[in-house]
C-alpha positions in Angstrom: 89.0 79.9 90.0 91.5 77.2 90.4 92.9 78.2 93.9 89.4 79.4 95.1 87.9 75.9 94.2 90.7 74.0 96.1 90.3 76.1 99.2 86.6 75.8 98.9 86.9 72.0 98.9 89.4 72.2 101.8 86.9 74.1 103.9 84.4 71.5 103.3 82.3 73.1 100.4 79.9 70.7 98.3 78.4 72.9 95.8 81.2 74.1 93.6 79.1 75.5 90.7 77.2 77.9 93.1 80.5 78.8 94.7 82.2 79.5 91.2 79.2 81.6 89.9 79.5 83.5 93.3 83.1 84.2 92.6 82.5 85.0 88.9 79.5 87.4 89.6 79.4 88.8 93.2 82.7 91.0 93.5 83.1 92.0 89.7 79.2 92.7 89.7 79.6 95.0 92.7 82.6 96.8 91.2 80.8 97.2 87.8 77.4 98.4 89.2 79.4 101.0 91.5 81.2 102.1 88.4 78.1 102.2 86.2 76.1 104.2 88.8 79.0 106.7 89.1 79.2 107.0 85.4 75.5 107.5 85.2 75.7 110.5 87.2 78.6 111.9 85.1 76.5 111.1 81.9 73.8 113.2 83.7 76.0 116.1 84.0 77.2 115.6 80.3 80.8 115.5 81.4 83.5 114.7 78.8 85.0 112.4 81.6 82.1 109.9 81.2 82.9 106.4 79.9 80.9 105.8 76.6 78.0 103.5 76.7 79.7 101.2 74.0 82.8 100.8 76.3 80.7 99.9 79.3 79.2 97.2 77.1 82.4 96.1 75.9 83.5 95.7 79.6 80.3 93.7 80.3 81.0 91.4 77.3 84.7 90.8 78.5 83.4 90.0 81.9 80.7 87.5 80.9 82.5 86.2 77.8 86.0 85.8 79.3 86.4 86.3 82.8 83.3 84.5 84.1 83.9 81.2 81.9 87.6 81.1 82.8 86.7 81.3 86.6 84.2 78.4 86.0 86.7 76.4 84.1 89.2 77.0 87.0 86.4 75.9 89.5 85.9 72.8 87.5 89.6 71.6 87.5 90.5 73.0 90.9 87.6 71.1 92.6 88.7 67.9 91.1 92.0 68.1 92.6 92.9 67.0 96.1 92.1 69.2 99.1 94.9 71.3 100.6 96.6 69.1 103.3 97.0 71.0 106.6 100.6 70.8 107.7 99.8 69.8 111.4 96.9 68.2 113.1 95.2 70.5 115.5 93.2 69.4 118.7 89.5 69.4 118.4 89.3 70.9 121.9 90.9 74.4 122.3 93.4 75.1 124.9 92.6 77.4 127.6 94.5 80.9 127.0 96.7 81.7 130.0 96.1 84.9 131.9 97.3 87.7 129.7 99.2 90.9 130.8 97.4 94.2 130.9 99.1 95.6 127.7 97.9 92.5 125.6 94.3 93.4 125.9 93.0 94.2 122.4 92.1 98.0 122.9 95.3 98.4 124.7 97.5 97.1 122.3 95.6 98.8 119.6 96.3 102.3 121.1 99.8 101.5 121.9 100.6 100.0 118.4 98.9 103.0 116.7 101.2 105.6 118.0 104.2 104.8 115.7 102.2 104.9 112.3 100.4 107.8 113.3 103.6 109.5 114.2 105.2 108.6 110.8 102.4 110.2 109.0 101.7 113.2 111.5 103.4 116.0 109.7 102.0 115.1 106.2 98.6 115.0 107.6 99.1 118.3 109.1 100.1 119.9 105.9 97.1 118.3 104.0 94.5 119.4 106.7 96.1 122.9 106.7 95.8 123.1 102.8 92.1 121.9 103.0 91.2 124.4 105.8 93.0 127.3 104.0 91.4 126.7 100.6 95.0 125.9 99.2 96.0 123.3 96.6 98.0 120.4 97.6 100.8 119.6 95.2 103.2 117.0 96.8 101.4 113.9 95.7 104.6 112.1 95.2 105.6 112.8 98.8 102.2 111.8 99.9 102.6 108.4 98.2 106.0 108.0 100.0 104.3 108.7 103.3 101.5 106.3 102.5 104.2 103.5 101.7 106.0 104.5 105.2 102.6 103.9 106.9 101.7 100.8 105.2 105.3 99.3 106.1 105.3 100.6 109.7 101.6 99.4 110.4 102.6 95.9 108.9 105.7 95.8 111.0 103.8 96.8 114.2 101.0 93.9 113.4 104.0 91.5 113.2 105.4 92.7 116.5 102.1 92.6 118.5 101.1 89.2 116.9 104.9 87.8 118.1 104.2 89.1 121.6 100.6 87.6 121.4 102.0 84.2 120.3 104.8 84.2 122.9 101.9 84.7 125.4 100.4 81.5 124.2 97.4 83.3 122.9 96.4 81.6 119.7 93.4 84.2 118.9 95.8 86.0 116.9 94.2 86.4 113.3 91.8 89.2 113.8 93.9 91.1 116.1 96.8 91.2 113.6 94.4 93.3 111.3 92.8 95.3 114.0 96.3 96.5 115.6 97.3 97.7 112.4 94.3 100.0 112.3 95.0 101.5 115.7 96.5 104.6 114.2 93.1 105.3 112.7 91.9 106.3 116.3 94.6 108.9 116.3 94.0 110.3 112.9 90.3 110.6 113.8 91.2 112.3 117.0 93.6 114.7 115.3 
């Protein structure tokens, strides 16, 4: 709540109480409702894996009795602090971005950057899909987690490299492309 309030004040927000309630209710409420709905269907099937109703009430009590008040207290103190100061002053009129090379187009850079992370997980993806198609069990979850870590690290490094190339080309529209480029391997996984 504290840092959320300071960031909210830095972005020019005026109604800190509404923002605090939104922070305390929207995301946890969405997660709680999804869990409750899934648990409702598990109750309907009379499974022993269902979370008891009293436990759900205890989670609700913890949420509204501890988490939400602490978030609001954090918002109260955070909003009274100074705004975060930006390290540099920026020009109000944006500069024109110079003509970019062909490989700096967002779609092309996504396709090029997605090859390496997909190549890192291709073999394991082959084994998983083979197990699914042949009705077999897949037991190598530890190795799968290691491959997932390799995917995350390689996608992060590729995003850093592509963002570096973009900044070297004086293109300051890097923030969303840094996320999108990391997901370029998803096209290859879908096509596979």
